[in-house]
N, C-alpha and C positions, 0 to 999 in steps of 0.2 A: 867539788863545791862544798863550801863550809856549811855547817849546821849550827843551830842555836838550841841550847837546852835552857829553858826558863825554870828557875828555882824559887820563884816568888812564894810558892806554897810550901816550900821546905826551908831553904836558907832564909827567905824573906820573913817567914814567921819566927825565925830565931832573932830577928831584930828586937832589942830590948823594948818591951812594952807593946809589941805587935802580936795580935792573935786574930785568926780568921775562923768564923763558923763554917760548918760544912756547906751551907747554902752559899756563903760568900766565896768559898773555894770553887764551887761549881761555876759561879758567875765569872770569876777571874779566869778559870781554865777555859771556859767557852770563848771568852774574848781573846785569850792567847792563841787559841786554836784558829780562830778566824784571822788573827793577825798573821799566822803562818809559822809559829815556832815549830821546830822539828821534834823536840822532846819537851815534856812537862814533868819536872821532878815534883811529885805531889805530896811527899811527906815521908816520915820515918815512923812506921806503924808501931814500933815499940815504945814511942814517947808517951802516948795516952790513948784512951779509947776513942776520943773524938778525932785525933789525928788519923787513926786507923780508919775510922768511918769516912773521913774526908777523902783519904786516898782511894778507898774502895768506890766511893761515889764518883770521883773523877774518872777512875779507870772504867767505869760502867757507862760513861756518857757517849761512847762510840765516837770519840774524837779522832781526827786525822793524825794528830800528834801522838807520838809514842809516849806512854805514861811509865815513869820510872819511880821505883821505891828506893829510898835511902836506907841503908842497913849496915850494921856492924858485921864483920866477918864471923857471924855466929849462926848456927843452925836454927836457934830459937827465933832470931830476927827474920831469917829467911822464911820460916814457916808462917810468920805473921804476914809477910809480904805475899806469900802464895794465897792466903785467904782473901787477898784484896784484888785478885784477878789482874795483876799488872803483867806487862810483857817483858819489862826490863827491871833489873835490880842493880843498884850501885853499892858495891861492897867497899868497906874501907877499914884499914888498920894501919897505924904508923909503923915505920921502920927506923925512926929517928933513934939514935943510940941511947941518949939519955932517957927518952920516953920508954924504950923497951926495958931499960934497967930499973928505973925508978917508979914507973907507972904500971906497966904490964908484967914486969918481972919475968920476961921471956927473952931468949936469945933469938937471933935471926933464923936459925934452923927451925925453931919451934913456930915462929911466925909464918915461915914458908909452908910448913905442914898445915898450919891452921888455914891459911889462904887456899891452899890446894883443896883441902876438905870442903871448905865453904863454896868454892867455885864449882867443884864437881857436884856437890849436892844441889846447888841452884840449877846447874845445867841438866842434871838428871831429872829435875822436876819441870823442865820446859822453859826456864827463864833464860833470857839473854843477859850477859853480865858485863858490867864495867867495874874493874877493880882499881881503887885509888890508894896508893901509899900516902896517908895523910901527912901534911907538911913536907911534901915531896922535895921542894927546892932546898930545904935546909938539911935534908937527909944525905947521908953518904951515897954518892952516885952508884957505887958498886952494889950497895945494899938494895937500892931501887931497881937496878938491873936484875939482880938475883930474884927478888920477890916478884917482879913483873914477869920474868920468864916462868916462874913457878905457876903464876896465875894463868898465863897463856897456855902452858902445857896442860893445865887442868881444864882448859876450854874457854877461858875468858875471851870475850869479843873485843874489848877495848881496855886500855889502860888510861887512868886519869892522872894528870899532873896538877897537884894542888899547891898553890901559893897561899897556904892556910893563914899565915899572919901578915900577908901583904908586904913581905920583906924584899921581894925580888925587884930587879930592874931589867929593862929589856935586854941589855947585853949579857945578863945572867940566864934568863929563861930561854932565849933563842938557841944558844948552843946546847943547853940542857935537853930541850925537846928534840933537836936534830940528832944529838948523840944517842938519846934513848931510842929513837926510831931506828937508827943505824945498828944499834946493839941488839934490839929485840924484834924489829919488824912490826911493832905494835901500831894499831890505830890509836892515836893519842887524842884525848880530850883535855881541856884546861879549865881550871876553876881558880880565878884570881881575885884575891881580896884587895881592898882599896885603901889600906892603912897609910900608904905613902902617896895616895892619889895617882897610882900607876896601873890600876887594874885594866883599863882599856888598852893602854900602850903595851902592857905585858901580854894581854890576850891576843892582840893583833900581831905582835912579834912571834908568839907561839904559832899562830896560823901561818905566818910567813915562813916558818921553819918546819912546817909539815903537820901541825895539829889539824884535825878535821872538824872538831866541835868545840864551841866556846859556851861556858855557863854564864848566865846573866840573871839579873832580877829587875823587875819593873821598879823604876825610881832608885835603882842602886841599893835596894834594901839588903840586909844581911847582918851577920854578927859584926859588932863594933862599927867600923866605917863602911860596912857593906861590901858588895862585890861589883863586878862589871855591870854598868847600867845598860839595860836593854835598849833604850832609845839611842843612846850614844853609839852602842855597838852596831845596831842595825843601820843607822845612818852612815857611820864610817865605812861599813861594808859596801853600801851603795855608792858612796862618793869615791872611794879609793880602789874598790875591787869590782865594781859593776854588779854586785849581788842585788838582784831585783825580784826576789821571791817573797819578800815580806811587805805587808800592806802598811807602808809608812804613814799613810793618812790617818790610821787608827791610833797612832802614838799618843796624841793628847787625850783622847777618850780613855785609853788604857791607863795612862798615868793618873788621870783624874779619878778613875774608879778605885785604883789601889791607894791613892792618897786619901780618899774618903774612908775606905774600909780599914786602912791601917792607922789613920790618925797622924801619919808622918807627913808633914807639910813639905811640898817641893819648894826649894829655894828659888827666889825670883831670878837669880842668875844661873840657874841650872841649864845646861845645854839642851837644846831641842824643845823641851817641855816647860821650861821656866818662863815666867811672865815676860822677862826681858830678852829672851833668846832671839826674837826677831823685832826688837825695838831699836830704833835709831834715834840718836840724840844730837850729837855734834853737827854744826851747820854744814861742814864739808861732807860728812857721812850722809846726812839727809839729802843734800843736793845730788850726790852721786847715786844714792839708792833710788831716788825718784826717777832719775834718768835710766838706770839699769841696776836692779837689785843685786845682781851677781857681783857688783863692785864691792859689796860689803856683806854678802851672804854666801856661805859655803854650799848651801842647798836652798832652793826657793822655799819660802815659808809655806806656800800652797802645797808643796810636795810632801810635807809632813803634817798636813792638816792645821796649819797655823795661819794667822793673818799678820801682815806686816803692820807695825805701829810706829808712829813718829811722836816723840815726846816734844811738848811745847814748853820751853823755858828759856832762860837767858842765853842758852847756846843756839837757839833757833835763828835761822837766817831767812833771807828774802824768798828763796825758792819754796820753802815749806809754807810760808805765809801766802804766797801766790797760789799754791796748790789748794790750800784750804778755802781761800776766797773763791777760786774757780769752781770747786766742787759744790759750793753752797751758793753759787750765783750771786755773789756779793761784789759789786763793782765799785772799788775805791780808787780815787786818783792817787798820784804818787805821794803827795803830801800826807794824805790820810793813811796810806800804807806805812809811811815813815813814822807817823804818830803811833800807830798800832804796834809796830815793831819796837819802838822805844818803850812803850808800855810793858810789853812782854819782857824786855831785857831789864826793866827796872826792878823786877822782883828778885831780890837777892837769894831767897831760899824757897824751894818748892817749884812745882810746875803749874801750868794753866790747863784747865780742862777745855775740851773743844767748845763746850757751851759758854764758858767764860770768854773765849776768844771771839766767838760769833756775837755774843752780846756786846762786847767792847767795840767790835767792828760796826755793828748797827748803830751804836751810840755815836761813834765818830762820824759815820755817814750822815746821821740825822743833823 
């Protein structure tokens, strides 16, 4: 069974311009826990005192979700995580050739030793460990295998595959994950960025090829273009894989909370939680959706806490008009209905509100 790690409190807070207070982090974590995520990545304690306090506060809430700290593969970072009472730690360091040479000034042997020491230290102090070679998909595969084996031999519980710059496509990440599992036997987690708009597709492909956990953020927050969106992921898992352990009806409330606290507005056309996600406009669409919503909805609006909406504008047809008049017990004859429909279609730009339509209907009837 797949697991979801929500990183809104860590990756999400790395969205440019987004910060959360400690109290806000507790509110978000509580709602994520009730939604049912399996892990909450609650911060990197070396970043700042308030990030450390937020991580500690979330870890002490007694949540069902496992709380994970983000950490460089450094003893000093691990010590800070230990002070926060977390159960899990996510260690990372890159093995990308140019990064090792130009940034870290280390060779692969040195990095393997560093990772082994960090994993052993964390395990010796009672932590469960996920190790991720940052920018995994652009790194040399043999280097990833080598450092992953070093981490596993030192006691790491899981290996992360990170598409750090969102450069992967499904046909790349699928074989990579499968081959890494074959070569190491590791339990694989994936963290996919959305720079090419492929985070969800890459995440699901990784799952198809053996990954057991997918990282996500509420409203797809994160560095640059963000990472896999939690609502899209949870609904895709329900629709295509029958995963039924998350409370999908909470998605609008969860999205709204994070939208308000982050200041990052959700696009109207965002899947699942956007204003238009369950809005129908074209006459044929509306006619079919009124008869059976599944004709034009991948999942019923009600299943994800939404209400179905029908836009009233020049694309509207007779079926929508009949539905509106029936629901509001307005009895117009055929000629009056035709006049009303002509009025609606005469507006070149913009929509009609329900109140406008009802007012026009009453005026025509009078």
